[in-house]
C-alpha positions in Angstrom: 70.6 85.0 96.8 68.8 84.3 99.2 66.7 86.7 101.6 69.6 86.4 104.6 72.3 86.6 101.9 71.0 89.4 100.5 71.1 90.8 103.6 74.4 89.6 105.0 76.2 91.7 101.5 74.1 94.7 102.3 74.7 95.1 105.7 79.1 94.5 106.1 79.2 94.1 101.8 81.4 91.1 99.6 83.2 88.5 101.8 86.5 90.1 101.6 88.4 87.2 100.5 86.4 87.0 97.8 87.1 90.3 96.5 90.4 90.2 93.6 93.4 93.2 94.7 92.6 95.2 92.9 88.7 95.6 94.6 90.1 95.1 97.7 92.2 98.2 97.8 89.4 99.9 96.1 87.0 98.9 98.9 89.8 100.3 101.4 90.5 103.7 99.6 86.2 103.6 100.2 86.6 103.5 103.7 89.0 105.5 104.3 87.7 108.1 101.9 84.3 108.3 104.0 85.5 107.2 107.6 85.7 110.6 108.6 82.1 111.2 107.4 80.5 108.7 109.0 82.2 108.9 112.7 81.0 112.3 112.8 77.7 112.0 111.1 76.1 108.6 110.2 73.9 106.8 112.5 75.0 104.2 114.8 74.7 101.1 112.6 76.0 103.1 109.3 79.4 103.9 112.1 79.0 99.5 113.8 78.9 99.0 109.9 81.8 100.9 109.2 83.9 99.5 111.8 83.3 95.8 110.9 84.2 96.5 107.1 87.1 98.2 107.9 88.1 95.2 109.9 87.5 93.0 107.7 88.9 94.6 105.1 92.3 95.1 106.6 92.7 91.6 108.2 92.5 90.5 104.2 95.1 92.7 103.2 97.2 91.8 106.1 96.7 87.6 105.7 97.6 88.6 101.7 100.8 90.7 103.0 102.0 89.7 105.5 105.4 90.6 104.9 104.7 93.8 103.8 106.5 97.0 103.5 106.9 98.5 106.3 108.5 102.8 106.5 110.9 102.9 109.0 110.5 106.6 109.7 107.0 106.0 110.7 105.8 105.8 114.8 106.6 102.6 116.4 106.4 100.6 119.5 108.6 102.2 120.8 107.7 105.4 120.9 
């Protein structure tokens, strides 16, 4: 792994497209579990990485599951 590649992995993690389904869900769960702590107590760089990683993982999830199940009892745009 080159220095640039190591820095990229350290900063934002493995490309979500390369993750298995189980790994993608595990990574999302980990981010959600640490979200409030990072928001409240993390330095700006950690919060910025959290934003980037969350967006990347959630985007990959939606790409893989464009017809995901939507709970009709959840809030919609008609609120």
